All heavy atoms as TSV, in Angstrom:
chain	resi	resn	atom	element	x	y	z
A	1	MET	N	N	95.825	130.871	174.448
A	1	MET	CA	C	95.002	131.408	173.334
A	1	MET	C	C	95.779	132.484	172.708
A	1	MET	O	O	96.299	133.318	173.356
A	1	MET	CB	C	93.674	131.853	173.847
A	1	MET	CG	C	92.803	132.365	172.755
A	1	MET	SD	S	91.135	132.702	173.338
A	1	MET	CE	C	90.642	131.132	173.987
A	2	LYS	N	N	95.907	132.385	171.372
A	2	LYS	CA	C	96.594	133.335	170.570
A	2	LYS	C	C	95.781	134.654	170.412
A	2	LYS	O	O	94.563	134.573	170.264
A	2	LYS	CB	C	97.100	132.849	169.292
A	2	LYS	CG	C	98.012	131.680	169.517
A	2	LYS	CD	C	98.469	131.151	168.167
A	2	LYS	CE	C	99.363	129.959	168.331
A	2	LYS	NZ	N	99.801	129.335	167.085
A	3	GLU	N	N	96.419	135.729	170.326
A	3	GLU	CA	C	95.809	137.070	170.143
A	3	GLU	C	C	95.083	137.031	168.733
A	3	GLU	O	O	94.089	137.817	168.595
A	3	GLU	CB	C	96.744	138.162	170.206
A	3	GLU	CG	C	97.330	138.388	171.672
A	3	GLU	CD	C	96.293	138.733	172.605
A	3	GLU	OE1	O	95.367	139.533	172.328
A	3	GLU	OE2	O	96.358	138.250	173.762
A	4	GLY	N	N	95.568	136.280	167.841
A	4	GLY	CA	C	94.974	136.293	166.467
A	4	GLY	C	C	93.547	135.827	166.357
A	4	GLY	O	O	92.933	136.117	165.373
A	5	TYR	N	N	93.144	135.120	167.370
A	5	TYR	CA	C	91.792	134.613	167.312
A	5	TYR	C	C	90.814	135.632	167.822
A	5	TYR	O	O	89.542	135.403	167.882
A	5	TYR	CB	C	91.700	133.301	168.207
A	5	TYR	CG	C	92.324	132.198	167.589
A	5	TYR	CD1	C	93.491	131.736	168.138
A	5	TYR	CD2	C	91.897	131.599	166.400
A	5	TYR	CE1	C	94.145	130.625	167.572
A	5	TYR	CE2	C	92.595	130.578	165.840
A	5	TYR	CZ	C	93.756	130.082	166.356
A	5	TYR	OH	O	94.375	129.066	165.805
A	6	GLY	N	N	91.153	136.807	168.215
A	6	GLY	CA	C	90.337	137.883	168.594
A	6	GLY	C	C	89.604	137.729	169.843
A	6	GLY	O	O	88.485	138.188	170.043
A	7	ARG	N	N	90.078	137.006	170.955
A	7	ARG	CA	C	89.418	136.787	172.167
A	7	ARG	C	C	89.936	137.597	173.255
A	7	ARG	O	O	89.394	137.548	174.411
A	7	ARG	CB	C	89.490	135.328	172.523
A	7	ARG	CG	C	88.764	134.365	171.571
A	7	ARG	CD	C	87.351	134.649	171.599
A	7	ARG	NE	N	86.629	133.596	170.717
A	7	ARG	CZ	C	85.447	133.786	170.332
A	7	ARG	NH1	N	84.742	134.814	170.729
A	7	ARG	NH2	N	84.820	132.831	169.683
A	8	ALA	N	N	90.920	138.432	173.059
A	8	ALA	CA	C	91.440	139.302	174.126
A	8	ALA	C	C	90.439	140.193	174.664
A	8	ALA	O	O	90.352	140.387	175.921
A	8	ALA	CB	C	92.620	140.096	173.590
A	9	GLN	N	N	89.616	140.824	173.809
A	9	GLN	CA	C	88.490	141.672	174.236
A	9	GLN	C	C	87.512	140.977	175.055
A	9	GLN	O	O	87.042	141.509	176.104
A	9	GLN	CB	C	87.856	142.269	172.986
A	9	GLN	CG	C	86.811	143.360	173.407
A	9	GLN	CD	C	86.162	144.007	172.151
A	9	GLN	OE1	O	86.535	143.739	171.074
A	9	GLN	NE2	N	85.214	144.839	172.457
A	10	GLU	N	N	87.118	139.734	174.620
A	10	GLU	CA	C	86.162	139.018	175.465
A	10	GLU	C	C	86.727	138.625	176.778
A	10	GLU	O	O	85.976	138.694	177.850
A	10	GLU	CB	C	85.755	137.737	174.662
A	10	GLU	CG	C	84.803	137.938	173.503
A	10	GLU	CD	C	85.601	138.286	172.188
A	10	GLU	OE1	O	86.869	138.494	172.292
A	10	GLU	OE2	O	84.995	138.294	171.186
A	11	LEU	N	N	87.997	138.299	176.905
A	11	LEU	CA	C	88.650	137.909	178.158
A	11	LEU	C	C	88.676	139.139	179.066
A	11	LEU	O	O	88.497	139.084	180.228
A	11	LEU	CB	C	90.031	137.339	177.941
A	11	LEU	CG	C	90.019	135.960	177.422
A	11	LEU	CD1	C	91.398	135.560	176.908
A	11	LEU	CD2	C	89.468	134.975	178.420
A	12	THR	N	N	88.973	140.295	178.455
A	12	THR	CA	C	89.002	141.546	179.242
A	12	THR	C	C	87.717	141.957	179.776
A	12	THR	O	O	87.621	142.444	180.915
A	12	THR	CB	C	89.554	142.742	178.293
A	12	THR	OG1	O	90.805	142.407	177.806
A	12	THR	CG2	C	89.634	144.033	179.050
A	13	THR	N	N	86.647	141.606	179.158
A	13	THR	CA	C	85.278	141.821	179.556
A	13	THR	C	C	84.935	140.828	180.672
A	13	THR	O	O	84.344	141.184	181.699
A	13	THR	CB	C	84.244	141.718	178.398
A	13	THR	OG1	O	84.549	142.703	177.474
A	13	THR	CG2	C	82.764	141.914	178.912
A	14	LEU	N	N	85.148	139.508	180.436
A	14	LEU	CA	C	84.768	138.541	181.301
A	14	LEU	C	C	85.495	138.475	182.697
A	14	LEU	O	O	84.844	138.178	183.735
A	14	LEU	CB	C	84.886	137.127	180.696
A	14	LEU	CG	C	83.896	136.897	179.505
A	14	LEU	CD1	C	84.274	135.619	178.744
A	14	LEU	CD2	C	82.455	136.766	179.974
A	15	GLN	N	N	86.767	138.716	182.659
A	15	GLN	CA	C	87.606	138.612	183.895
A	15	GLN	C	C	87.070	139.444	185.063
A	15	GLN	O	O	86.780	138.908	186.147
A	15	GLN	CB	C	88.978	138.917	183.645
A	15	GLN	CG	C	89.916	138.523	184.897
A	15	GLN	CD	C	91.338	138.588	184.464
A	15	GLN	OE1	O	91.773	138.660	183.322
A	15	GLN	NE2	N	92.210	138.497	185.444
A	16	PRO	N	N	86.740	140.715	184.875
A	16	PRO	CA	C	86.200	141.478	185.958
A	16	PRO	C	C	84.806	140.991	186.403
A	16	PRO	O	O	84.506	141.063	187.593
A	16	PRO	CB	C	86.119	142.865	185.362
A	16	PRO	CG	C	86.931	143.007	184.248
A	16	PRO	CD	C	87.039	141.586	183.751
A	17	TRP	N	N	84.038	140.424	185.484
A	17	TRP	CA	C	82.729	139.932	185.940
A	17	TRP	C	C	82.968	138.727	186.902
A	17	TRP	O	O	82.142	138.588	187.880
A	17	TRP	CB	C	82.003	139.342	184.686
A	17	TRP	CG	C	81.521	140.346	183.737
A	17	TRP	CD1	C	81.556	141.792	183.860
A	17	TRP	CD2	C	80.790	140.092	182.533
A	17	TRP	NE1	N	81.019	142.315	182.812
A	17	TRP	CE2	C	80.515	141.478	181.935
A	17	TRP	CE3	C	80.301	138.964	181.922
A	17	TRP	CZ2	C	79.825	141.505	180.799
A	17	TRP	CZ3	C	79.658	139.114	180.748
A	17	TRP	CH2	C	79.333	140.364	180.144
A	18	VAL	N	N	83.924	137.889	186.640
A	18	VAL	CA	C	84.180	136.756	187.532
A	18	VAL	C	C	84.883	137.103	188.796
A	18	VAL	O	O	84.528	136.645	189.917
A	18	VAL	CB	C	85.009	135.726	186.689
A	18	VAL	CG1	C	85.418	134.562	187.685
A	18	VAL	CG2	C	84.269	135.180	185.553
A	19	VAL	N	N	85.840	137.998	188.731
A	19	VAL	CA	C	86.647	138.286	189.919
A	19	VAL	C	C	86.148	139.461	190.755
A	19	VAL	O	O	86.089	139.414	191.952
A	19	VAL	CB	C	88.139	138.618	189.414
A	19	VAL	CG1	C	89.023	139.017	190.672
A	19	VAL	CG2	C	88.660	137.433	188.750
A	20	ASP	N	N	85.764	140.515	190.123
A	20	ASP	CA	C	85.482	141.734	190.891
A	20	ASP	C	C	83.910	142.003	191.064
A	20	ASP	O	O	83.646	142.601	192.176
A	20	ASP	CB	C	85.944	143.010	190.103
A	20	ASP	CG	C	87.488	142.958	189.804
A	20	ASP	OD1	O	88.174	142.411	190.660
A	20	ASP	OD2	O	87.909	143.424	188.790
A	21	GLU	N	N	83.068	141.536	190.306
A	21	GLU	CA	C	81.657	141.856	190.429
A	21	GLU	C	C	80.972	140.573	190.999
A	21	GLU	O	O	81.476	139.503	190.929
A	21	GLU	CB	C	81.072	142.184	189.084
A	21	GLU	CG	C	81.694	143.451	188.487
A	21	GLU	CD	C	81.063	143.774	187.198
A	21	GLU	OE1	O	79.998	143.425	186.840
A	21	GLU	OE2	O	81.714	144.594	186.456
A	22	PRO	N	N	79.779	140.832	191.666
A	22	PRO	CA	C	79.075	139.722	192.208
A	22	PRO	C	C	78.289	138.846	191.110
A	22	PRO	O	O	77.108	138.627	191.285
A	22	PRO	CB	C	78.153	140.352	193.200
A	22	PRO	CG	C	77.845	141.702	192.531
A	22	PRO	CD	C	79.182	142.171	191.860
A	23	CYS	N	N	79.012	138.559	190.124
A	23	CYS	CA	C	78.313	137.697	189.003
A	23	CYS	C	C	78.586	136.233	189.349
A	23	CYS	O	O	79.740	135.776	189.335
A	23	CYS	CB	C	78.960	138.060	187.684
A	23	CYS	SG	S	78.172	137.293	186.336
A	24	ARG	N	N	77.490	135.456	189.609
A	24	ARG	CA	C	77.653	134.101	189.994
A	24	ARG	C	C	77.508	133.163	188.908
A	24	ARG	O	O	77.904	131.911	189.015
A	24	ARG	CB	C	76.532	133.794	191.030
A	24	ARG	CG	C	76.712	134.683	192.252
A	24	ARG	CD	C	75.870	134.292	193.364
A	24	ARG	NE	N	76.497	133.237	194.086
A	24	ARG	CZ	C	75.908	132.447	194.948
A	24	ARG	NH1	N	74.614	132.665	195.198
A	24	ARG	NH2	N	76.525	131.520	195.608
A	25	LEU	N	N	77.082	133.577	187.720
A	25	LEU	CA	C	76.888	132.696	186.528
A	25	LEU	C	C	77.089	133.517	185.269
A	25	LEU	O	O	76.526	134.591	185.103
A	25	LEU	CB	C	75.463	132.052	186.559
A	25	LEU	CG	C	75.187	131.152	185.327
A	25	LEU	CD1	C	75.937	129.910	185.406
A	25	LEU	CD2	C	73.623	130.832	185.358
A	26	ILE	N	N	77.952	132.860	184.433
A	26	ILE	CA	C	78.106	133.523	183.143
A	26	ILE	C	C	77.907	132.341	182.095
A	26	ILE	O	O	78.387	131.280	182.233
A	26	ILE	CB	C	79.575	134.069	182.914
A	26	ILE	CG1	C	79.822	135.253	183.910
A	26	ILE	CG2	C	79.839	134.392	181.465
A	26	ILE	CD1	C	81.283	135.667	183.859
A	27	THR	N	N	77.130	132.692	181.177
A	27	THR	CA	C	76.807	131.766	180.102
A	27	THR	C	C	77.442	132.136	178.795
A	27	THR	O	O	77.234	133.407	178.355
A	27	THR	CB	C	75.294	131.568	179.870
A	27	THR	OG1	O	74.646	131.284	181.130
A	27	THR	CG2	C	74.867	130.527	178.842
A	28	ILE	N	N	78.247	131.268	178.204
A	28	ILE	CA	C	78.833	131.590	176.913
A	28	ILE	C	C	78.162	130.760	175.844
A	28	ILE	O	O	78.248	129.527	175.959
A	28	ILE	CB	C	80.391	131.315	176.983
A	28	ILE	CG1	C	81.067	132.089	178.044
A	28	ILE	CG2	C	81.071	131.502	175.629
A	28	ILE	CD1	C	82.455	131.739	178.352
A	29	VAL	N	N	77.504	131.435	174.966
A	29	VAL	CA	C	76.753	130.613	173.948
A	29	VAL	C	C	77.103	131.043	172.524
A	29	VAL	O	O	77.657	132.173	172.298
A	29	VAL	CB	C	75.107	130.980	174.133
A	29	VAL	CG1	C	74.682	130.399	175.474
A	29	VAL	CG2	C	74.840	132.417	174.049
A	30	GLY	N	N	76.823	130.222	171.632
A	30	GLY	CA	C	77.167	130.516	170.211
A	30	GLY	C	C	77.143	129.240	169.417
A	30	GLY	O	O	76.998	128.099	169.947
A	31	MET	N	N	77.248	129.365	168.147
A	31	MET	CA	C	77.347	128.228	167.318
A	31	MET	C	C	78.529	127.330	167.564
A	31	MET	O	O	79.481	127.777	168.125
A	31	MET	CB	C	77.431	128.805	165.808
A	31	MET	CG	C	76.284	129.547	165.313
A	31	MET	SD	S	76.288	130.107	163.637
A	31	MET	CE	C	77.917	130.037	163.105
A	32	GLY	N	N	78.344	126.069	167.253
A	32	GLY	CA	C	79.434	125.089	167.438
A	32	GLY	C	C	80.657	125.481	166.686
A	32	GLY	O	O	80.618	125.934	165.511
A	33	GLY	N	N	81.905	125.265	167.276
A	33	GLY	CA	C	83.069	125.466	166.611
A	33	GLY	C	C	83.667	126.880	166.558
A	33	GLY	O	O	84.663	127.155	165.871
A	34	ILE	N	N	83.121	127.814	167.378
A	34	ILE	CA	C	83.616	129.119	167.303
A	34	ILE	C	C	84.533	129.454	168.615
A	34	ILE	O	O	85.034	130.565	168.684
A	34	ILE	CB	C	82.539	130.208	167.324
A	34	ILE	CG1	C	81.626	130.088	168.620
A	34	ILE	CG2	C	81.663	130.040	166.030
A	34	ILE	CD1	C	80.562	131.284	168.698
A	35	GLY	N	N	84.853	128.450	169.416
A	35	GLY	CA	C	85.835	128.665	170.437
A	35	GLY	C	C	85.309	128.929	171.800
A	35	GLY	O	O	85.979	129.517	172.654
A	36	LYS	N	N	84.022	128.573	172.109
A	36	LYS	CA	C	83.439	128.801	173.436
A	36	LYS	C	C	84.248	128.040	174.548
A	36	LYS	O	O	84.532	128.611	175.572
A	36	LYS	CB	C	81.958	128.427	173.440
A	36	LYS	CG	C	81.124	129.151	172.484
A	36	LYS	CD	C	79.644	128.638	172.529
A	36	LYS	CE	C	79.483	127.212	172.159
A	36	LYS	NZ	N	79.809	126.911	170.792
A	37	THR	N	N	84.553	126.754	174.312
A	37	THR	CA	C	85.252	125.976	175.273
A	37	THR	C	C	86.664	126.554	175.493
A	37	THR	O	O	87.112	126.725	176.665
A	37	THR	CB	C	85.352	124.438	174.830
A	37	THR	OG1	O	83.997	124.051	174.719
A	37	THR	CG2	C	86.112	123.645	175.847
A	38	ALA	N	N	87.313	126.874	174.369
A	38	ALA	CA	C	88.659	127.508	174.484
A	38	ALA	C	C	88.662	128.780	175.264
A	38	ALA	O	O	89.475	129.015	176.107
A	38	ALA	CB	C	89.322	127.625	173.141
A	39	LEU	N	N	87.720	129.607	174.996
A	39	LEU	CA	C	87.547	130.860	175.716
A	39	LEU	C	C	87.298	130.573	177.301
A	39	LEU	O	O	87.957	131.225	178.058
A	39	LEU	CB	C	86.374	131.660	175.140
A	39	LEU	CG	C	86.037	133.013	175.829
A	39	LEU	CD1	C	87.198	134.031	175.807
A	39	LEU	CD2	C	84.737	133.522	175.311
A	40	SER	N	N	86.387	129.766	177.522
A	40	SER	CA	C	86.121	129.404	178.977
A	40	SER	C	C	87.320	128.818	179.713
A	40	SER	O	O	87.617	129.128	180.954
A	40	SER	CB	C	84.937	128.645	179.083
A	40	SER	OG	O	85.079	127.313	178.475
A	41	ILE	N	N	88.009	127.897	179.045
A	41	ILE	CA	C	89.276	127.404	179.607
A	41	ILE	C	C	90.389	128.498	179.849
A	41	ILE	O	O	90.907	128.530	180.963
A	41	ILE	CB	C	89.910	126.217	178.717
A	41	ILE	CG1	C	88.991	125.044	178.766
A	41	ILE	CG2	C	91.282	125.923	179.169
A	41	ILE	CD1	C	89.391	124.019	177.644
A	42	ARG	N	N	90.456	129.284	178.905
A	42	ARG	CA	C	91.493	130.423	179.061
A	42	ARG	C	C	91.065	131.384	180.260
A	42	ARG	O	O	91.886	131.784	181.011
A	42	ARG	CB	C	91.652	131.251	177.777
A	42	ARG	CG	C	92.650	132.284	177.869
A	42	ARG	CD	C	94.003	131.767	177.887
A	42	ARG	NE	N	94.962	132.862	177.877
A	42	ARG	CZ	C	96.034	132.973	178.730
A	42	ARG	NH1	N	96.274	132.073	179.579
A	42	ARG	NH2	N	96.753	133.973	178.622
A	43	LEU	N	N	89.749	131.599	180.296
A	43	LEU	CA	C	89.236	132.488	181.401
A	43	LEU	C	C	89.484	131.875	182.779
A	43	LEU	O	O	89.984	132.510	183.654
A	43	LEU	CB	C	87.775	132.759	181.216
A	43	LEU	CG	C	87.068	133.580	182.256
A	43	LEU	CD1	C	87.664	135.021	182.377
A	43	LEU	CD2	C	85.531	133.667	182.033
A	44	ALA	N	N	89.231	130.510	182.895
A	44	ALA	CA	C	89.403	129.798	184.094
A	44	ALA	C	C	90.877	129.839	184.563
A	44	ALA	O	O	91.187	130.001	185.714
A	44	ALA	CB	C	88.895	128.411	184.025
A	45	GLU	N	N	91.752	129.752	183.576
A	45	GLU	CA	C	93.231	129.757	183.807
A	45	GLU	C	C	93.636	131.166	184.383
A	45	GLU	O	O	94.440	131.292	185.315
A	45	GLU	CB	C	94.065	129.443	182.589
A	45	GLU	CG	C	93.934	127.956	182.186
A	45	GLU	CD	C	94.675	127.750	180.820
A	45	GLU	OE1	O	94.837	128.675	180.064
A	45	GLU	OE2	O	94.730	126.566	180.543
A	46	GLN	N	N	93.014	132.205	183.759
A	46	GLN	CA	C	93.425	133.587	184.219
A	46	GLN	C	C	92.839	133.954	185.529
A	46	GLN	O	O	93.523	134.723	186.251
A	46	GLN	CB	C	92.854	134.600	183.127
A	46	GLN	CG	C	93.590	134.633	181.863
A	46	GLN	CD	C	93.125	135.771	180.923
A	46	GLN	OE1	O	92.173	136.522	181.272
A	46	GLN	NE2	N	93.794	135.860	179.896
A	47	VAL	N	N	91.687	133.390	185.971
A	47	VAL	CA	C	91.118	133.885	187.221
A	47	VAL	C	C	91.368	132.880	188.331
A	47	VAL	O	O	90.975	133.197	189.501
A	47	VAL	CB	C	89.566	134.100	187.103
A	47	VAL	CG1	C	89.351	135.177	185.999
A	47	VAL	CG2	C	88.897	132.812	186.842
A	48	GLN	N	N	91.976	131.766	188.148
A	48	GLN	CA	C	92.041	130.741	189.158
A	48	GLN	C	C	92.846	131.193	190.430
A	48	GLN	O	O	92.518	130.729	191.529
A	48	GLN	CB	C	92.719	129.437	188.705
A	48	GLN	CG	C	94.149	129.597	188.253
A	48	GLN	CD	C	94.689	128.346	187.603
A	48	GLN	OE1	O	94.087	127.266	187.723
A	48	GLN	NE2	N	95.935	128.385	187.033
A	49	GLU	N	N	93.689	132.043	190.281
A	49	GLU	CA	C	94.432	132.570	191.482
A	49	GLU	C	C	93.608	133.390	192.453
A	49	GLU	O	O	93.911	133.522	193.610
A	49	GLU	CB	C	95.667	133.408	191.025
A	49	GLU	CG	C	96.716	132.669	190.241
A	49	GLU	CD	C	97.291	131.453	191.050
A	49	GLU	OE1	O	97.521	131.595	192.252
A	49	GLU	OE2	O	97.523	130.426	190.404
A	50	ALA	N	N	92.473	133.910	191.931
A	50	ALA	CA	C	91.567	134.699	192.751
A	50	ALA	C	C	90.671	133.846	193.607
A	50	ALA	O	O	89.856	134.377	194.487
A	50	ALA	CB	C	90.796	135.620	191.889
A	51	PHE	N	N	90.714	132.499	193.394
A	51	PHE	CA	C	89.738	131.567	194.137
A	51	PHE	C	C	90.501	130.493	194.861
A	51	PHE	O	O	91.638	130.120	194.400
A	51	PHE	CB	C	88.776	131.030	193.088
A	51	PHE	CG	C	87.879	132.011	192.478
A	51	PHE	CD1	C	88.325	132.572	191.192
A	51	PHE	CD2	C	86.774	132.492	193.045
A	51	PHE	CE1	C	87.578	133.490	190.598
A	51	PHE	CE2	C	86.018	133.454	192.440
A	51	PHE	CZ	C	86.290	133.904	191.241
A	52	GLN	N	N	89.970	130.017	195.945
A	52	GLN	CA	C	90.480	128.857	196.593
A	52	GLN	C	C	90.332	127.592	195.808
A	52	GLN	O	O	91.153	126.687	195.757
A	52	GLN	CB	C	89.740	128.693	197.945
A	52	GLN	CG	C	90.413	127.709	198.829
A	52	GLN	CD	C	89.818	127.750	200.305
A	52	GLN	OE1	O	88.778	128.478	200.524
A	52	GLN	NE2	N	90.349	127.041	201.121
A	53	PHE	N	N	89.172	127.466	195.202
A	53	PHE	CA	C	88.864	126.279	194.243
A	53	PHE	C	C	88.283	126.674	192.955
A	53	PHE	O	O	87.528	127.627	192.962
A	53	PHE	CB	C	87.815	125.349	194.961
A	53	PHE	CG	C	88.297	124.803	196.288
A	53	PHE	CD1	C	87.873	125.394	197.508
A	53	PHE	CD2	C	89.126	123.678	196.291
A	53	PHE	CE1	C	88.216	124.833	198.680
A	53	PHE	CE2	C	89.573	123.210	197.505
A	53	PHE	CZ	C	89.134	123.723	198.727
A	54	VAL	N	N	88.568	125.971	191.935
A	54	VAL	CA	C	87.949	126.134	190.682
A	54	VAL	C	C	87.368	124.853	190.310
A	54	VAL	O	O	88.070	123.805	190.225
A	54	VAL	CB	C	88.881	126.654	189.575
A	54	VAL	CG1	C	88.255	126.632	188.207
A	54	VAL	CG2	C	89.486	127.996	189.906
A	55	ILE	N	N	86.040	124.773	190.088
A	55	ILE	CA	C	85.380	123.445	189.746
A	55	ILE	C	C	85.039	123.522	188.289
A	55	ILE	O	O	84.165	124.486	187.896
A	55	ILE	CB	C	84.282	123.228	190.678
A	55	ILE	CG1	C	84.670	123.103	192.216
A	55	ILE	CG2	C	83.476	121.924	190.245
A	55	ILE	CD1	C	83.645	123.030	193.177
A	56	TRP	N	N	85.374	122.578	187.465
A	56	TRP	CA	C	84.998	122.619	186.055
A	56	TRP	C	C	83.953	121.425	185.903
A	56	TRP	O	O	84.220	120.331	186.223
A	56	TRP	CB	C	86.232	122.308	185.236
A	56	TRP	CG	C	86.025	122.365	183.879
A	56	TRP	CD1	C	85.635	121.398	182.924
A	56	TRP	CD2	C	86.032	123.559	182.996
A	56	TRP	NE1	N	85.427	121.891	181.678
A	56	TRP	CE2	C	85.682	123.196	181.689
A	56	TRP	CE3	C	86.335	124.888	183.251
A	56	TRP	CZ2	C	85.702	124.087	180.654
A	56	TRP	CZ3	C	86.268	125.793	182.255
A	56	TRP	CH2	C	86.038	125.401	180.948
A	57	ARG	N	N	82.842	121.824	185.315
A	57	ARG	CA	C	81.735	120.802	185.137
A	57	ARG	C	C	81.296	121.009	183.687
A	57	ARG	O	O	80.770	122.031	183.242
A	57	ARG	CB	C	80.615	121.130	186.073
A	57	ARG	CG	C	79.482	120.221	185.942
A	57	ARG	CD	C	79.724	118.849	186.495
A	57	ARG	NE	N	78.435	118.103	186.552
A	57	ARG	CZ	C	78.163	117.053	185.800
A	57	ARG	NH1	N	78.913	116.718	184.791
A	57	ARG	NH2	N	76.938	116.475	185.970
A	58	SER	N	N	81.318	119.807	182.990
A	58	SER	CA	C	80.776	119.783	181.609
A	58	SER	C	C	79.237	119.736	181.714
A	58	SER	O	O	78.650	118.836	182.442
A	58	SER	CB	C	81.375	118.658	180.780
A	58	SER	OG	O	80.651	118.558	179.569
A	59	LEU	N	N	78.554	120.414	180.902
A	59	LEU	CA	C	76.991	120.398	180.794
A	59	LEU	C	C	76.631	119.676	179.490
A	59	LEU	O	O	75.461	119.633	179.172
A	59	LEU	CB	C	76.433	121.724	180.898
A	59	LEU	CG	C	76.700	122.456	182.150
A	59	LEU	CD1	C	76.126	123.867	182.151
A	59	LEU	CD2	C	76.212	121.730	183.362
A	60	ARG	N	N	77.572	119.009	178.817
A	60	ARG	CA	C	77.340	118.345	177.570
A	60	ARG	C	C	76.189	117.338	177.687
A	60	ARG	O	O	75.366	117.338	176.809
A	60	ARG	CB	C	78.530	117.630	177.079
A	60	ARG	CG	C	78.346	117.003	175.714
A	60	ARG	CD	C	79.636	116.543	175.179
A	60	ARG	NE	N	80.464	117.700	175.010
A	60	ARG	CZ	C	81.132	117.908	173.802
A	60	ARG	NH1	N	81.189	117.086	172.980
A	60	ARG	NH2	N	81.830	119.002	173.731
A	61	LYS	N	N	76.072	116.569	178.771
A	61	LYS	CA	C	75.051	115.527	178.932
A	61	LYS	C	C	73.972	115.958	179.870
A	61	LYS	O	O	73.182	115.152	180.330
A	61	LYS	CB	C	75.684	114.279	179.358
A	61	LYS	CG	C	76.597	113.648	178.248
A	61	LYS	CD	C	77.190	112.354	178.689
A	61	LYS	CE	C	78.099	111.793	177.652
A	61	LYS	NZ	N	78.662	110.490	178.008
A	62	ALA	N	N	73.855	117.240	180.185
A	62	ALA	CA	C	72.897	117.718	181.096
A	62	ALA	C	C	71.581	117.783	180.464
A	62	ALA	O	O	71.481	117.890	179.210
A	62	ALA	CB	C	73.313	119.161	181.616
A	63	ILE	N	N	70.546	117.796	181.256
A	63	ILE	CA	C	69.214	117.963	180.720
A	63	ILE	C	C	68.990	119.367	180.158
A	63	ILE	O	O	69.370	120.318	180.827
A	63	ILE	CB	C	68.175	117.669	181.794
A	63	ILE	CG1	C	68.256	116.307	182.385
A	63	ILE	CG2	C	66.785	117.947	181.384
A	63	ILE	CD1	C	67.457	115.953	183.642
A	64	SER	N	N	68.434	119.434	179.063
A	64	SER	CA	C	68.118	120.713	178.425
A	64	SER	C	C	67.138	121.578	179.202
A	64	SER	O	O	66.202	121.132	179.766
A	64	SER	CB	C	67.545	120.517	177.027
A	64	SER	OG	O	67.150	121.734	176.392
A	65	VAL	N	N	67.452	122.855	179.290
A	65	VAL	CA	C	66.514	123.791	179.969
A	65	VAL	C	C	65.282	124.051	179.169
A	65	VAL	O	O	64.315	124.607	179.700
A	65	VAL	CB	C	67.231	125.152	180.320
A	65	VAL	CG1	C	68.356	124.952	181.285
A	65	VAL	CG2	C	67.717	125.846	179.008
A	66	MET	N	N	65.262	123.619	177.938
A	66	MET	CA	C	64.019	123.780	177.108
A	66	MET	C	C	63.053	122.563	177.244
A	66	MET	O	O	62.030	122.644	176.637
A	66	MET	CB	C	64.491	123.899	175.619
A	66	MET	CG	C	65.473	125.072	175.489
A	66	MET	SD	S	64.800	126.607	176.039
A	66	MET	CE	C	64.563	127.466	174.524
A	67	GLU	N	N	63.392	121.604	177.967
A	67	GLU	CA	C	62.546	120.452	178.086
A	67	GLU	C	C	61.434	120.682	179.114
A	67	GLU	O	O	61.554	121.406	180.039
A	67	GLU	CB	C	63.377	119.178	178.414
A	67	GLU	CG	C	64.228	118.666	177.308
A	67	GLU	CD	C	65.007	117.444	177.690
A	67	GLU	OE1	O	64.822	116.841	178.838
A	67	GLU	OE2	O	65.751	117.034	176.897
C-alpha cells in the first residue's frame, strides 16, 4: 500500500490492537470503494509474523447481523 493513500496512520493504530492488546475482533467499516479490503490485507501482512496462523475469511456472503 502506498503512503499516498493515507493509510499509514490507520495501520499504525490497528497494528498494536492486533499484536499487543487483547483485542479479539476489529471491524473495518465504511462506504464501498474506500480501501477497506486493501487496508485489512496490508494489516494482515504486517502482523502475520506475530502469529502461528493467520486465517482469512470473507464475510461477503455471510448472513447479515441486521436480520
